[in-house]
C-alpha positions, 0 to 999 in steps of 0.5 A, a space after each residue: 716437669 717444666 724444668 725438663 727438656 722433654 716436658 710439655 713446654 721444653 726446658 723452662 729452668 731459666 724462667 721464674 714460672 707462670 702466674 699462680 691462680 688468681 694472679 695476673 701478670 703483664 709485661 709493659 712499657 713505660 706507658 703501661 702498654 702491654 708488650 709482645 711475647 719476648 719483649 723486655 719490659 716491666 713486670 706488673 702484677 695484680 691479684 688478691 695477694 698483692 700488697 695494699 701499700 707501704 706503711 706510712 709511705 703514701 707517695 711510694 704506694 702511689 708510685 708502686 700501685 697504679 690502676 690496680 697493678 703493682 709495678 714491681 720494678 723488675 724487668 723481664 719478658 713473657 714467652 708465648 706459654 706465659 712463662 716469665 723470665 727476669 732480666 734485671 731491675 729497672 733501676 739497675 738498667 743503664 741507658 747509654 746512647 739511647 740503648 738499654 743495657 741490662 747490668 745482669 747480662 754484663 755482670 754474668 760475662 765479666 764474672 766468667 773472667 778467671 781473675 774476677 772475684 765479684 763484679 757489679 755493673 752500674 751506670 755512670 754519668 757521661 756527657 756524650 752518652 747520658 750514662 756509660 757502662 761502668 764496672 766495679 770489680 773485686 779481683 781475686 789473686 789469679 792475675 792482673 786486671 785492667 780495663 782493656 783486658 776486661 773489654 777484650 774478655 767481653 767482646 765475643 759475648 756482648 754488643 759493643 755498647 754493652 762493654 764497660 767503658 770504665 772500671 774501678 777495682 775494689 779490694 774490700 768486699 762489696 756493700 750488701 743490702 739487707 737481702 744480701 745483694 750488692 748495694 749498687 746505690 752504695 757502690 755509686 756513692 763510693 765511685 763518685 
């Protein structure tokens, strides 16, 4: 009923839901301080079902499990009713000129272009901005693509700093992780 417009909380179909019994969820900044509702930060969780650690990886365990909380590496926000919405992965966020750009947001806009088959957005080093928003695009057969055309497509939907400043086109399928997601680490290596 949470996914119904006339449900008790309105339509929450874009959220991943609320914490289950015996699990606590917080949204925190980079100092593990709680954020206000609708502020984007890292999702951390605590409860009896949370892992004890990574097998034979004490450094990774110490980084992920801090002060009794699992730092998920996911970015999201919580509304006033406790519903959590995922925004991006912390490692996939691009910081350009001091502004946070969520790769998923840019990818969603680029994916609506008629000539885009698939797309991934990554941060690339930039001498002036620290990182720049970079798109890797696999075109389909519907037309020609270039950076300017993609930028024009993005302008009505994204703030200027979120619009890709560079693009690379790829004819072959994107590399995938074991969970069938685009392997952005492999893409970054391909782009350099």
